[in-house]
PDB file of the backbone (N, CA, C, O) and the ligand in Angstrom, with CONECT records:
HET     ZN  A 101       1
ATOM      1  N   MET A   1       0.855  -1.207   0.000  1.00  0.00           N
ATOM      2  CA  MET A   1       0.000   0.000   0.000  1.00  0.00           C
ATOM      3  C   MET A   1       0.879   1.241   0.000  1.00  0.00           C
ATOM      4  O   MET A   1       1.928   1.262   0.644  1.00  0.00           O
ATOM      5  N   PRO A   2       0.466   2.249  -0.703  1.00  0.00           N
ATOM      6  CA  PRO A   2       1.238   3.499  -0.719  1.00  0.00           C
ATOM      7  C   PRO A   2       1.076   4.270   0.582  1.00  0.00           C
ATOM      8  O   PRO A   2       0.102   4.106   1.316  1.00  0.00           O
ATOM      9  N   LEU A   3       2.051   5.104   0.837  1.00  0.00           N
ATOM     10  CA  LEU A   3       2.048   5.924   2.045  1.00  0.00           C
ATOM     11  C   LEU A   3       1.529   7.316   1.704  1.00  0.00           C
ATOM     12  O   LEU A   3       2.023   7.970   0.786  1.00  0.00           O
ATOM     13  N   TYR A   4       0.532   7.753   2.454  1.00  0.00           N
ATOM     14  CA  TYR A   4      -0.041   9.066   2.188  1.00  0.00           C
ATOM     15  C   TYR A   4       0.219   9.991   3.368  1.00  0.00           C
ATOM     16  O   TYR A   4       0.344   9.549   4.510  1.00  0.00           O
ATOM     17  N   GLU A   5       0.295  11.260   3.073  1.00  0.00           N
ATOM     18  CA  GLU A   5       0.529  12.272   4.103  1.00  0.00           C
ATOM     19  C   GLU A   5      -0.771  13.024   4.371  1.00  0.00           C
ATOM     20  O   GLU A   5      -1.497  13.397   3.450  1.00  0.00           O
ATOM     21  N   TYR A   6      -1.039  13.232   5.639  1.00  0.00           N
ATOM     22  CA  TYR A   6      -2.275  13.907   6.029  1.00  0.00           C
ATOM     23  C   TYR A   6      -1.969  15.087   6.926  1.00  0.00           C
ATOM     24  O   TYR A   6      -0.952  15.125   7.619  1.00  0.00           O
ATOM     25  N   SER A   7      -2.881  16.055   6.894  1.00  0.00           N
ATOM     26  CA  SER A   7      -2.755  17.222   7.753  1.00  0.00           C
ATOM     27  C   SER A   7      -4.079  17.436   8.463  1.00  0.00           C
ATOM     28  O   SER A   7      -5.125  17.537   7.822  1.00  0.00           O
ATOM     29  N   CYS A   8      -4.032  17.505   9.778  1.00  0.00           N
ATOM     30  CA  CYS A   8      -5.260  17.652  10.546  1.00  0.00           C
ATOM     31  C   CYS A   8      -5.705  19.111  10.577  1.00  0.00           C
ATOM     32  O   CYS A   8      -4.943  19.970  11.018  1.00  0.00           O
ATOM     33  N   PRO A   9      -6.915  19.409  10.121  1.00  0.00           N
ATOM     34  CA  PRO A   9      -7.389  20.792  10.112  1.00  0.00           C
ATOM     35  C   PRO A   9      -7.759  21.280  11.501  1.00  0.00           C
ATOM     36  O   PRO A   9      -7.928  22.481  11.713  1.00  0.00           O
ATOM     37  N   SER A  10      -7.884  20.373  12.437  1.00  0.00           N
ATOM     38  CA  SER A  10      -8.301  20.751  13.776  1.00  0.00           C
ATOM     39  C   SER A  10      -7.126  21.161  14.656  1.00  0.00           C
ATOM     40  O   SER A  10      -7.159  22.214  15.294  1.00  0.00           O
ATOM     41  N   CYS A  11      -6.087  20.327  14.688  1.00  0.00           N
ATOM     42  CA  CYS A  11      -4.957  20.615  15.580  1.00  0.00           C
ATOM     43  C   CYS A  11      -3.678  20.884  14.809  1.00  0.00           C
ATOM     44  O   CYS A  11      -2.671  21.269  15.403  1.00  0.00           O
ATOM     45  N   GLY A  12      -3.697  20.690  13.496  1.00  0.00           N
ATOM     46  CA  GLY A  12      -2.533  20.992  12.697  1.00  0.00           C
ATOM     47  C   GLY A  12      -1.499  19.886  12.654  1.00  0.00           C
ATOM     48  O   GLY A  12      -0.445  20.039  12.036  1.00  0.00           O
ATOM     49  N   PHE A  13      -1.792  18.786  13.301  1.00  0.00           N
ATOM     50  CA  PHE A  13      -0.845  17.674  13.331  1.00  0.00           C
ATOM     51  C   PHE A  13      -0.719  17.030  11.956  1.00  0.00           C
ATOM     52  O   PHE A  13      -1.716  16.817  11.267  1.00  0.00           O
ATOM     53  N   LYS A  14       0.513  16.724  11.564  1.00  0.00           N
ATOM     54  CA  LYS A  14       0.745  16.070  10.283  1.00  0.00           C
ATOM     55  C   LYS A  14       1.264  14.667  10.533  1.00  0.00           C
ATOM     56  O   LYS A  14       2.104  14.442  11.404  1.00  0.00           O
ATOM     57  N   PHE A  15       0.750  13.730   9.756  1.00  0.00           N
ATOM     58  CA  PHE A  15       1.150  12.342   9.938  1.00  0.00           C
ATOM     59  C   PHE A  15       1.031  11.599   8.619  1.00  0.00           C
ATOM     60  O   PHE A  15       0.461  12.099   7.650  1.00  0.00           O
ATOM     61  N   GLU A  16       1.577  10.404   8.607  1.00  0.00           N
ATOM     62  CA  GLU A  16       1.531   9.599   7.399  1.00  0.00           C
ATOM     63  C   GLU A  16       0.888   8.253   7.725  1.00  0.00           C
ATOM     64  O   GLU A  16       1.079   7.691   8.804  1.00  0.00           O
ATOM     65  N   GLU A  17       0.132   7.765   6.768  1.00  0.00           N
ATOM     66  CA  GLU A  17      -0.503   6.466   6.962  1.00  0.00           C
ATOM     67  C   GLU A  17      -0.470   5.673   5.663  1.00  0.00           C
ATOM     68  O   GLU A  17      -0.546   6.222   4.564  1.00  0.00           O
ATOM     69  N   LEU A  18      -0.357   4.394   5.831  1.00  0.00           N
ATOM     70  CA  LEU A  18      -0.500   3.500   4.690  1.00  0.00           C
ATOM     71  C   LEU A  18      -1.982   3.288   4.432  1.00  0.00           C
ATOM     72  O   LEU A  18      -2.729   2.893   5.327  1.00  0.00           O
ATOM     73  N   LYS A  19      -2.396   3.550   3.213  1.00  0.00           N
ATOM     74  CA  LYS A  19      -3.818   3.472   2.901  1.00  0.00           C
ATOM     75  C   LYS A  19      -4.044   2.743   1.586  1.00  0.00           C
ATOM     76  O   LYS A  19      -3.209   2.757   0.682  1.00  0.00           O
ATOM     77  N   ARG A  20      -5.193   2.114   1.518  1.00  0.00           N
ATOM     78  CA  ARG A  20      -5.618   1.613   0.228  1.00  0.00           C
ATOM     79  C   ARG A  20      -6.084   2.783  -0.626  1.00  0.00           C
ATOM     80  O   ARG A  20      -6.435   3.840  -0.102  1.00  0.00           O
ATOM     81  N   MET A  21      -6.087   2.592  -1.937  1.00  0.00           N
ATOM     82  CA  MET A  21      -6.462   3.677  -2.845  1.00  0.00           C
ATOM     83  C   MET A  21      -7.839   4.261  -2.507  1.00  0.00           C
ATOM     84  O   MET A  21      -8.035   5.476  -2.530  1.00  0.00           O
ATOM     85  N   ASP A  22      -8.777   3.380  -2.198  1.00  0.00           N
ATOM     86  CA  ASP A  22     -10.138   3.868  -1.968  1.00  0.00           C
ATOM     87  C   ASP A  22     -10.323   4.450  -0.575  1.00  0.00           C
ATOM     88  O   ASP A  22     -11.412   4.910  -0.232  1.00  0.00           O
ATOM     89  N   GLU A  23      -9.262   4.431   0.232  1.00  0.00           N
ATOM     90  CA  GLU A  23      -9.370   4.994   1.587  1.00  0.00           C
ATOM     91  C   GLU A  23      -8.460   6.198   1.767  1.00  0.00           C
ATOM     92  O   GLU A  23      -8.339   6.736   2.867  1.00  0.00           O
ATOM     93  N   ARG A  24      -7.825   6.614   0.688  1.00  0.00           N
ATOM     94  CA  ARG A  24      -6.728   7.562   0.835  1.00  0.00           C
ATOM     95  C   ARG A  24      -7.166   8.994   1.110  1.00  0.00           C
ATOM     96  O   ARG A  24      -6.365   9.805   1.575  1.00  0.00           O
ATOM     97  N   LEU A  25      -8.420   9.316   0.830  1.00  0.00           N
ATOM     98  CA  LEU A  25      -8.821  10.723   0.880  1.00  0.00           C
ATOM     99  C   LEU A  25      -8.931  11.277   2.288  1.00  0.00           C
ATOM    100  O   LEU A  25      -8.855  12.489   2.487  1.00  0.00           O
ATOM    101  N   SER A  26      -9.105  10.412   3.256  1.00  0.00           N
ATOM    102  CA  SER A  26      -9.191  10.929   4.611  1.00  0.00           C
ATOM    103  C   SER A  26      -8.652   9.904   5.592  1.00  0.00           C
ATOM    104  O   SER A  26      -8.601   8.705   5.318  1.00  0.00           O
ATOM    105  N   ALA A  27      -8.252  10.421   6.748  1.00  0.00           N
ATOM    106  CA  ALA A  27      -7.738   9.568   7.812  1.00  0.00           C
ATOM    107  C   ALA A  27      -8.068  10.231   9.139  1.00  0.00           C
ATOM    108  O   ALA A  27      -8.377  11.421   9.193  1.00  0.00           O
ATOM    109  N   ARG A  28      -8.002   9.455  10.195  1.00  0.00           N
ATOM    110  CA  ARG A  28      -8.324  10.018  11.497  1.00  0.00           C
ATOM    111  C   ARG A  28      -7.048  10.490  12.180  1.00  0.00           C
ATOM    112  O   ARG A  28      -6.058   9.762  12.254  1.00  0.00           O
ATOM    113  N   CYS A  29      -7.090  11.714  12.675  1.00  0.00           N
ATOM    114  CA  CYS A  29      -5.936  12.278  13.356  1.00  0.00           C
ATOM    115  C   CYS A  29      -5.636  11.479  14.618  1.00  0.00           C
ATOM    116  O   CYS A  29      -6.522  11.299  15.454  1.00  0.00           O
ATOM    117  N   PRO A  30      -4.403  10.996  14.772  1.00  0.00           N
ATOM    118  CA  PRO A  30      -4.054  10.211  15.951  1.00  0.00           C
ATOM    119  C   PRO A  30      -3.975  11.047  17.216  1.00  0.00           C
ATOM    120  O   PRO A  30      -3.942  10.498  18.317  1.00  0.00           O
ATOM    121  N   LYS A  31      -3.943  12.337  17.080  1.00  0.00           N
ATOM    122  CA  LYS A  31      -3.837  13.201  18.261  1.00  0.00           C
ATOM    123  C   LYS A  31      -5.186  13.609  18.804  1.00  0.00           C
ATOM    124  O   LYS A  31      -5.452  13.457  19.996  1.00  0.00           O
ATOM    125  N   CYS A  32      -6.044  14.129  17.934  1.00  0.00           N
ATOM    126  CA  CYS A  32      -7.302  14.686  18.418  1.00  0.00           C
ATOM    127  C   CYS A  32      -8.514  13.923  17.904  1.00  0.00           C
ATOM    128  O   CYS A  32      -9.628  14.157  18.374  1.00  0.00           O
ATOM    129  N   GLY A  33      -8.323  13.018  16.951  1.00  0.00           N
ATOM    130  CA  GLY A  33      -9.426  12.194  16.490  1.00  0.00           C
ATOM    131  C   GLY A  33     -10.268  12.831  15.402  1.00  0.00           C
ATOM    132  O   GLY A  33     -11.235  12.231  14.931  1.00  0.00           O
ATOM    133  N   ALA A  34      -9.909  14.043  14.997  1.00  0.00           N
ATOM    134  CA  ALA A  34     -10.657  14.682  13.925  1.00  0.00           C
ATOM    135  C   ALA A  34     -10.332  14.012  12.591  1.00  0.00           C
ATOM    136  O   ALA A  34      -9.337  13.298  12.464  1.00  0.00           O
ATOM    137  N   THR A  35     -11.168  14.251  11.627  1.00  0.00           N
ATOM    138  CA  THR A  35     -10.913  13.713  10.297  1.00  0.00           C
ATOM    139  C   THR A  35      -9.910  14.599   9.579  1.00  0.00           C
ATOM    140  O   THR A  35     -10.178  15.772   9.319  1.00  0.00           O
ATOM    141  N   ALA A  36      -8.769  14.039   9.264  1.00  0.00           N
ATOM    142  CA  ALA A  36      -7.728  14.792   8.572  1.00  0.00           C
ATOM    143  C   ALA A  36      -7.820  14.519   7.085  1.00  0.00           C
ATOM    144  O   ALA A  36      -8.215  13.437   6.652  1.00  0.00           O
ATOM    145  N   GLU A  37      -7.448  15.520   6.321  1.00  0.00           N
ATOM    146  CA  GLU A  37      -7.511  15.374   4.878  1.00  0.00           C
ATOM    147  C   GLU A  37      -6.130  15.103   4.306  1.00  0.00           C
ATOM    148  O   GLU A  37      -5.108  15.461   4.892  1.00  0.00           O
ATOM    149  N   LYS A  38      -6.130  14.469   3.161  1.00  0.00           N
ATOM    150  CA  LYS A  38      -4.879  14.146   2.499  1.00  0.00           C
ATOM    151  C   LYS A  38      -4.134  15.417   2.133  1.00  0.00           C
ATOM    152  O   LYS A  38      -4.702  16.335   1.541  1.00  0.00           O
ATOM    153  N   ALA A  39      -2.869  15.462   2.486  1.00  0.00           N
ATOM    154  CA  ALA A  39      -2.064  16.632   2.189  1.00  0.00           C
ATOM    155  C   ALA A  39      -1.286  16.416   0.903  1.00  0.00           C
ATOM    156  O   ALA A  39      -1.033  15.283   0.493  1.00  0.00           O
ATOM    157  N   LEU A  40      -0.916  17.512   0.281  1.00  0.00           N
ATOM    158  CA  LEU A  40       0.000  17.432  -0.847  1.00  0.00           C
ATOM    159  C   LEU A  40       1.380  17.087  -0.314  1.00  0.00           C
ATOM    160  O   LEU A  40       1.593  17.051   0.898  1.00  0.00           O
ATOM    161  N   SER A  41       2.292  16.840  -1.194  1.00  0.00           N
ATOM    162  CA  SER A  41       3.647  16.596  -0.749  1.00  0.00           C
ATOM    163  C   SER A  41       4.162  17.817  -0.007  1.00  0.00           C
ATOM    164  O   SER A  41       3.682  18.929  -0.223  1.00  0.00           O
ATOM    165  N   SER A  42       5.132  17.611   0.862  1.00  0.00           N
ATOM    166  CA  SER A  42       5.634  18.718   1.660  1.00  0.00           C
ATOM    167  C   SER A  42       6.209  19.810   0.779  1.00  0.00           C
ATOM    168  O   SER A  42       6.156  20.985   1.142  1.00  0.00           O
ATOM    169  N   PHE A  43       6.749  19.450  -0.353  1.00  0.00           N
ATOM    170  CA  PHE A  43       7.318  20.450  -1.243  1.00  0.00           C
ATOM    171  C   PHE A  43       6.233  21.391  -1.766  1.00  0.00           C
ATOM    172  O   PHE A  43       6.378  22.613  -1.722  1.00  0.00           O
ATOM    173  N   ALA A  44       5.163  20.812  -2.252  1.00  0.00           N
ATOM    174  CA  ALA A  44       4.089  21.609  -2.807  1.00  0.00           C
ATOM    175  C   ALA A  44       3.373  22.381  -1.715  1.00  0.00           C
ATOM    176  O   ALA A  44       2.897  23.493  -1.942  1.00  0.00           O
ATOM    177  N   ALA A  45       3.297  21.791  -0.534  1.00  0.00           N
ATOM    178  CA  ALA A  45       2.556  22.431   0.546  1.00  0.00           C
ATOM    179  C   ALA A  45       3.254  23.708   1.004  1.00  0.00           C
ATOM    180  O   ALA A  45       2.603  24.681   1.386  1.00  0.00           O
ATOM    181  N   VAL A  46       4.578  23.694   0.963  1.00  0.00           N
ATOM    182  CA  VAL A  46       5.327  24.875   1.377  1.00  0.00           C
ATOM    183  C   VAL A  46       5.068  26.032   0.421  1.00  0.00           C
ATOM    184  O   VAL A  46       4.898  27.173   0.850  1.00  0.00           O
ATOM    185  N   VAL A  47       5.037  25.739  -0.860  1.00  0.00           N
ATOM    186  CA  VAL A  47       4.795  26.768  -1.860  1.00  0.00           C
ATOM    187  C   VAL A  47       3.355  27.276  -1.740  1.00  0.00           C
ATOM    188  O   VAL A  47       3.115  28.478  -1.625  1.00  0.00           O
ATOM    189  N   GLY A  48       2.425  26.362  -1.768  1.00  0.00           N
ATOM    190  CA  GLY A  48       1.032  26.652  -1.492  1.00  0.00           C
ATOM    191  C   GLY A  48       0.495  27.865  -2.201  1.00  0.00           C
ATOM    192  O   GLY A  48       0.635  28.009  -3.415  1.00  0.00           O
ATOM    193  N   ASP A  49      -0.136  28.755  -1.416  1.00  0.00           N
ATOM    194  CA  ASP A  49      -0.725  29.960  -1.981  1.00  0.00           C
ATOM    195  C   ASP A  49       0.307  31.073  -1.990  1.00  0.00           C
ATOM    196  O   ASP A  49       0.254  31.988  -1.167  1.00  0.00           O
ATOM    197  N   GLY A  50       1.228  30.993  -2.907  1.00  0.00           N
ATOM    198  CA  GLY A  50       2.322  31.954  -2.898  1.00  0.00           C
ATOM    199  C   GLY A  50       1.963  33.275  -3.546  1.00  0.00           C
ATOM    200  O   GLY A  50       2.746  34.222  -3.478  1.00  0.00           O
ATOM    201  N   GLY A  51       0.825  33.362  -4.158  1.00  0.00           N
ATOM    202  CA  GLY A  51       0.433  34.609  -4.788  1.00  0.00           C
ATOM    203  C   GLY A  51       0.553  34.551  -6.301  1.00  0.00           C
ATOM    204  O   GLY A  51       0.063  35.442  -6.994  1.00  0.00           O
ATOM    205  N   GLY A  52       1.184  33.536  -6.811  1.00  0.00           N
ATOM    206  CA  GLY A  52       1.206  33.308  -8.248  1.00  0.00           C
ATOM    207  C   GLY A  52       2.226  34.121  -9.012  1.00  0.00           C
ATOM    208  O   GLY A  52       2.182  34.145 -10.242  1.00  0.00           O
ATOM    209  N   SER A  53       3.138  34.785  -8.335  1.00  0.00           N
ATOM    210  CA  SER A  53       4.081  35.629  -9.054  1.00  0.00           C
ATOM    211  C   SER A  53       5.358  34.878  -9.421  1.00  0.00           C
ATOM    212  O   SER A  53       6.038  35.249 -10.378  1.00  0.00           O
ATOM    213  N   GLY A  54       5.690  33.828  -8.674  1.00  0.00           N
ATOM    214  CA  GLY A  54       6.960  33.146  -8.896  1.00  0.00           C
ATOM    215  C   GLY A  54       6.791  31.884  -9.707  1.00  0.00           C
ATOM    216  O   GLY A  54       5.693  31.551 -10.154  1.00  0.00           O
ATOM    217  N   GLY A  55       7.887  31.192  -9.886  1.00  0.00           N
ATOM    218  CA  GLY A  55       7.848  29.866 -10.475  1.00  0.00           C
ATOM    219  C   GLY A  55       7.898  29.828 -11.984  1.00  0.00           C
ATOM    220  O   GLY A  55       7.747  28.763 -12.581  1.00  0.00           O
ATOM    221  N   ASN A  56       8.105  30.964 -12.607  1.00  0.00           N
ATOM    222  CA  ASN A  56       8.171  30.948 -14.067  1.00  0.00           C
ATOM    223  C   ASN A  56       9.480  31.554 -14.536  1.00  0.00           C
ATOM    224  O   ASN A  56       9.534  32.714 -14.943  1.00  0.00           O
ATOM    225  N   CYS A  57      10.519  30.764 -14.475  1.00  0.00           N
ATOM    226  CA  CYS A  57      11.835  31.271 -14.812  1.00  0.00           C
ATOM    227  C   CYS A  57      11.947  31.608 -16.296  1.00  0.00           C
ATOM    228  O   CYS A  57      12.636  32.554 -16.678  1.00  0.00           O
ATOM    229  N   GLY A  58      11.264  30.826 -17.123  1.00  0.00           N
ATOM    230  CA  GLY A  58      11.229  31.114 -18.543  1.00  0.00           C
ATOM    231  C   GLY A  58      12.601  31.240 -19.167  1.00  0.00           C
ATOM    232  O   GLY A  58      13.463  30.390 -18.947  1.00  0.00           O
ATOM    233  N   SER A  59      12.814  32.284 -19.940  1.00  0.00           N
ATOM    234  CA  SER A  59      14.059  32.425 -20.675  1.00  0.00           C
ATOM    235  C   SER A  59      15.200  32.924 -19.796  1.00  0.00           C
ATOM    236  O   SER A  59      16.371  32.691 -20.097  1.00  0.00           O
ATOM    237  N   ASP A  60      14.860  33.600 -18.724  1.00  0.00           N
ATOM    238  CA  ASP A  60      15.899  34.079 -17.825  1.00  0.00           C
ATOM    239  C   ASP A  60      16.272  32.998 -16.823  1.00  0.00           C
ATOM    240  O   ASP A  60      16.138  33.178 -15.613  1.00  0.00           O
ATOM    241  N   ALA A  61      16.734  31.898 -17.338  1.00  0.00           N
ATOM    242  CA  ALA A  61      17.024  30.758 -16.482  1.00  0.00           C
ATOM    243  C   ALA A  61      18.060  31.117 -15.423  1.00  0.00           C
ATOM    244  O   ALA A  61      19.123  31.659 -15.728  1.00  0.00           O
ATOM    245  N   GLY A  62      17.736  30.811 -14.202  1.00  0.00           N
ATOM    246  CA  GLY A  62      18.686  31.003 -13.120  1.00  0.00           C
ATOM    247  C   GLY A  62      18.707  32.397 -12.545  1.00  0.00           C
ATOM    248  O   GLY A  62      19.375  32.626 -11.537  1.00  0.00           O
ATOM    249  N   SER A  63      18.013  33.323 -13.136  1.00  0.00           N
ATOM    250  CA  SER A  63      18.104  34.687 -12.648  1.00  0.00           C
ATOM    251  C   SER A  63      16.941  35.074 -11.741  1.00  0.00           C
ATOM    252  O   SER A  63      16.983  36.106 -11.071  1.00  0.00           O
ATOM    253  N   CYS A  64      15.917  34.250 -11.725  1.00  0.00           N
ATOM    254  CA  CYS A  64      14.737  34.637 -10.982  1.00  0.00           C
ATOM    255  C   CYS A  64      14.565  33.876  -9.684  1.00  0.00           C
ATOM    256  O   CYS A  64      13.618  34.125  -8.938  1.00  0.00           O
ATOM    257  N   CYS A  65      15.471  32.949  -9.404  1.00  0.00           N
ATOM    258  CA  CYS A  65      15.304  32.197  -8.178  1.00  0.00           C
ATOM    259  C   CYS A  65      16.662  31.797  -7.623  1.00  0.00           C
ATOM    260  O   CYS A  65      17.680  31.838  -8.315  1.00  0.00           O
ATOM    261  N   SER A  66      16.647  31.414  -6.365  1.00  0.00           N
ATOM    262  CA  SER A  66      17.906  31.115  -5.691  1.00  0.00           C
ATOM    263  C   SER A  66      18.445  29.747  -6.056  1.00  0.00           C
ATOM    264  O   SER A  66      19.596  29.433  -5.752  1.00  0.00           O
ATOM    265  N   CYS A  67      17.626  28.930  -6.704  1.00  0.00           N
ATOM    266  CA  CYS A  67      18.098  27.561  -6.986  1.00  0.00           C
ATOM    267  C   CYS A  67      19.144  27.542  -8.091  1.00  0.00           C
ATOM    268  O   CYS A  67      19.981  26.640  -8.141  1.00  0.00           O
ATOM    269  N   GLY A  68      19.100  28.532  -8.975  1.00  0.00           N
ATOM    270  CA  GLY A  68      20.134  28.639  -9.982  1.00  0.00           C
ATOM    271  C   GLY A  68      19.963  27.709 -11.171  1.00  0.00           C
ATOM    272  O   GLY A  68      20.724  27.791 -12.136  1.00  0.00           O
ATOM    273  N   SER A  69      18.993  26.842 -11.115  1.00  0.00           N
ATOM    274  CA  SER A  69      18.851  25.881 -12.197  1.00  0.00           C
ATOM    275  C   SER A  69      17.928  26.383 -13.291  1.00  0.00           C
ATOM    276  O   SER A  69      17.938  25.859 -14.405  1.00  0.00           O
ATOM    277  N   GLY A  70      17.137  27.386 -12.985  1.00  0.00           N
ATOM    278  CA  GLY A  70      16.176  27.860 -13.952  1.00  0.00           C
ATOM    279  C   GLY A  70      15.001  26.930 -14.126  1.00  0.00           C
ATOM    280  O   GLY A  70      14.194  27.078 -15.044  1.00  0.00           O
ATOM    281  N   ASN A  71      14.921  25.975 -13.234  1.00  0.00           N
ATOM    282  CA  ASN A  71      13.868  24.990 -13.373  1.00  0.00           C
ATOM    283  C   ASN A  71      13.105  24.811 -12.076  1.00  0.00           C
ATOM    284  O   ASN A  71      12.498  23.767 -11.835  1.00  0.00           O
ATOM    285  N   CYS A  72      13.141  25.841 -11.242  1.00  0.00           N
ATOM    286  CA  CYS A  72      12.470  25.708  -9.959  1.00  0.00           C
ATOM    287  C   CYS A  72      10.977  25.816 -10.137  1.00  0.00           C
ATOM    288  O   CYS A  72      10.487  26.403 -11.102  1.00  0.00           O
ATOM    289  N   GLN A  73      10.255  25.234  -9.185  1.00  0.00           N
ATOM    290  CA  GLN A  73       8.805  25.254  -9.236  1.00  0.00           C
ATOM    291  C   GLN A  73       8.239  26.305  -8.295  1.00  0.00           C
ATOM    292  O   GLN A  73       7.023  26.435  -8.156  1.00  0.00           O
ATOM    293  N   GLY A  74       9.119  27.048  -7.654  1.00  0.00           N
ATOM    294  CA  GLY A  74       8.656  27.956  -6.632  1.00  0.00           C
ATOM    295  C   GLY A  74       8.265  29.289  -7.143  1.00  0.00           C
ATOM    296  O   GLY A  74       7.853  30.151  -6.367  1.00  0.00           O
TER     297      GLY A  74
HETATM  298 ZN    ZN A 101      -5.798  16.588  15.029  1.00  0.00          ZN2+
END
């Protein structure tokens, strides 16, 4: 079974659980018992609602972000 990451909307606790495909959308928070929803990967979650201005290095590769690769997703 794949491992899914969840984030509890009630207490903010993040945890991972092995789930079947048809059970992956929700899990019970081990801390407070609330229903936690499936979280995106930690990478995507950090970027989240960034405002939509970044992440498009385009032709100026390496000049718009600190990663230097010109291929950042941030
Ligand atoms: Zn919780």
